[in-house]
VOPADO-896733 format. One line per 4 residues: their letters; for each residue z, y, x of N, C-alpha, C. Coordinates in steps of 0.02 Angstrom, whole numbers, plus 32768, in hexadecimal, padded with zeros to 4 digits. Last residue first. Example, Ala and Ser with C-alpha at 12.3 -4.5 7.8 and 13.67 -1.06 7.14 Angstrom:
REM residues 2
SA	8162/7F90/8282/8165/7FCB/82AC/818A/8002/8285; 8186/7EE4/8294/8186/7F1F/8267/8186/7F5B/8294
This chain:
REM residues 71
RTDG	F462/81ED/48D4/F436/81D7/490B/F43E/818F/4919; F4AC/822D/4874/F489/81EF/4861/F45A/81D6/4897; F549/8274/4869/F50E/826E/4893/F4EC/822B/4884; F5C1/8288/482F/F586/828C/4804/F545/8289/482A
TLRA	F634/8273/4873/F614/82B4/487C/F5D7/82BD/4850; F652/81F0/484E/F682/8225/4843/F662/826A/4845; F5E3/81AA/487B/F5F1/81AD/4833/F621/81E6/4823; F5F7/81B9/4904/F5BB/81D5/48E5/F5C4/81DB/4899
LLVR	F66D/8171/4915/F66D/81B9/4923/F630/81DB/4903; F63C/80F1/48F6/F671/810F/48CD/F674/815B/48D7; F5E0/80DE/495E/F5C9/80DE/4918/F5FD/8100/48EB; F636/80E0/49CC/F601/8112/49C7/F5E8/8117/497F
AEAA	F683/806F/49B3/F6A3/80B1/49B1/F66F/80E8/49AA; F621/800F/49C9/F63F/8016/4986/F661/8059/497F; F60C/8021/4A50/F5D5/802F/4A22/F5F0/8038/49DA; F686/7FF6/4A82/F673/803B/4A8C/F63B/804F/4A5C
AAAI	F67C/7F6F/4A5E/F6B3/7F97/4A43/F6A2/7FE2/4A49; F60E/7F48/4AAC/F60A/7F44/4A64/F640/7F6F/4A42; F642/7F5A/4B2E/F607/7F81/4B18/F601/7F81/4ACC; F6A8/7EFA/4B2D/F6B8/7F41/4B35/F67E/7F6C/4B1D
DDRR	F69A/7E71/4B2A/F68E/7E96/4AEC/F69D/7EE0/4AF1; F6C0/7E36/4B9F/F679/7E36/4B8F/F668/7E61/4B52; F74B/7E3E/4B97/F728/7E66/4BCA/F6DE/7E6B/4BBA; F77D/7E44/4AEA/F770/7E21/4B29/F749/7E4F/4B58
VRER	F7F9/7E87/4A8A/F7B6/7E94/4AA4/F7AF/7E6F/4AE6; F854/7E70/49F6/F84D/7E5D/4A3D/F804/7E66/4A52; F865/7F00/498D/F854/7EBB/4999/F84E/7EAE/49E4; F880/7F89/4998/F8B0/7F5D/4977/F8A4/7F13/4986
VRLI	F878/801C/49E8/F85C/7FD9/49EB/F891/7FA9/49CF; F85E/80BB/49AA/F890/8087/49B6/F86E/8043/49B4; F846/815F/49C2/F821/8120/49C2/F852/80E9/49D7; F86C/81E8/4969/F88B/81B6/4993/F862/8176/498B
IDFR	F845/8293/4959/F830/824E/4952/F858/8222/4982; F839/8320/4901/F868/82FF/492F/F85C/82B4/4925; F7A2/8382/48F4/F7CD/834B/48DF/F800/8339/4916; F74B/83DD/4929/F775/83F4/48F2/F7A6/83BF/48D9
EVGP	F700/8398/4986/F733/83C7/499D/F762/83DE/4966; F698/8349/4961/F6DB/832D/4959/F712/835E/496F; F61D/838A/4979/F62E/8375/4935/F675/835E/492C; F617/83A2/4A02/F617/83DB/49D3/F62C/83C7/498D
RTAR	F625/8315/4A38/F657/8349/4A3D/F650/8383/4A0B; F5E1/82A2/4A46/F5E8/82BC/4A01/F617/82F8/49FE; F5E9/8289/4ACD/F5A6/828E/4AAF/F5A9/82AC/4A68; F672/827A/4ADF/F650/82B4/4AFC/F60B/82BF/4ADD
VHER	F682/81FF/4AA0/F6A0/823A/4A83/F67F/8279/4A9E; F641/81AB/4AFA/F626/81B3/4AB6/F643/81F0/4A94; F697/81B9/4B69/F650/81C8/4B6F/F631/81D5/4B2A; F70F/8186/4B38/F70A/81CD/4B49/F6C1/81E4/4B4E
LRRR	F6EA/80FF/4B30/F6F9/8124/4AF3/F6F5/816F/4B00; F6DC/80DF/4BB8/F6A2/80DA/4B8B/F6AD/8102/4B4B; F760/80F1/4BE2/F72A/811B/4BFE/F6ED/811A/4BD1; F79F/808C/4B97/F7B2/80D2/4B8C/F77C/8101/4BA7
LRNR	F766/801A/4BD1/F758/802A/4B8B/F768/8073/4B7D; F79F/8027/4C51/F756/8026/4C49/F743/8037/4C02; F827/801E/4C34/F80D/805C/4C4F/F7C1/805F/4C48; F82D/7F99/4C09/F841/7FCF/4BDB/F824/8011/4BF3
DVAR	F805/7F59/4C7F/F7DC/7F54/4C43/F7ED/7F8A/4C11; F870/7F78/4CD3/F82C/7F8D/4CE7/F7FD/7F89/4CAB; F8DB/7F3A/4C95/F8D7/7F83/4C95/F891/7F9B/4CA7; F8CD/7EAD/4C2C/F8C1/7ECA/4C6E/F8B7/7F15/4C6A
PMSK	F8DE/7E8F/4BA1/F914/7E85/4BD1/F90A/7EA8/4C15; F8C2/7EDA/4B12/F89E/7ED2/4B52/F8D1/7ECB/4B89; F91E/7ECB/4AAC/F8D7/7ECA/4A9B/F8AB/7EC0/4AD9; F997/7ED2/4AED/F988/7E96/4AC5/F93D/7E92/4AB5
RGIV	F998/7F50/4B26/F992/7F15/4B51/F982/7ED5/4B2B; F936/7FC6/4AC3/F972/7FA3/4ADA/F963/7F67/4B06; F8F6/8059/4ABA/F8DD/8017/4ACB/F918/7FF1/4AE9; F8D2/80E8/4A72/F909/80B9/4A73/F8EB/8073/4A7E
YGM	F8A9/818D/4A91/F892/8148/4A98/F8CF/811B/4A9C; F880/8228/4A44/F8B1/81FA/4A61/F895/81B3/4A60; F853/82CD/4A43/F83B/8289/4A43/F870/825E/4A64
């Protein structure tokens, strides 16, 4: 699992780390289904501090689609 969150998308390191922690949390929840994949989660758009939860939720949905989990 790899995470790419650049300074242009989130200027503050504390915000990048907060998002990275949230993403790791969702990956752990889907771990049995994603172990067979090499995945890189890359943030391309600018994410505001208020939108960290929404970005993490979007990643959770994408991981669920990848694993075929419909919860």
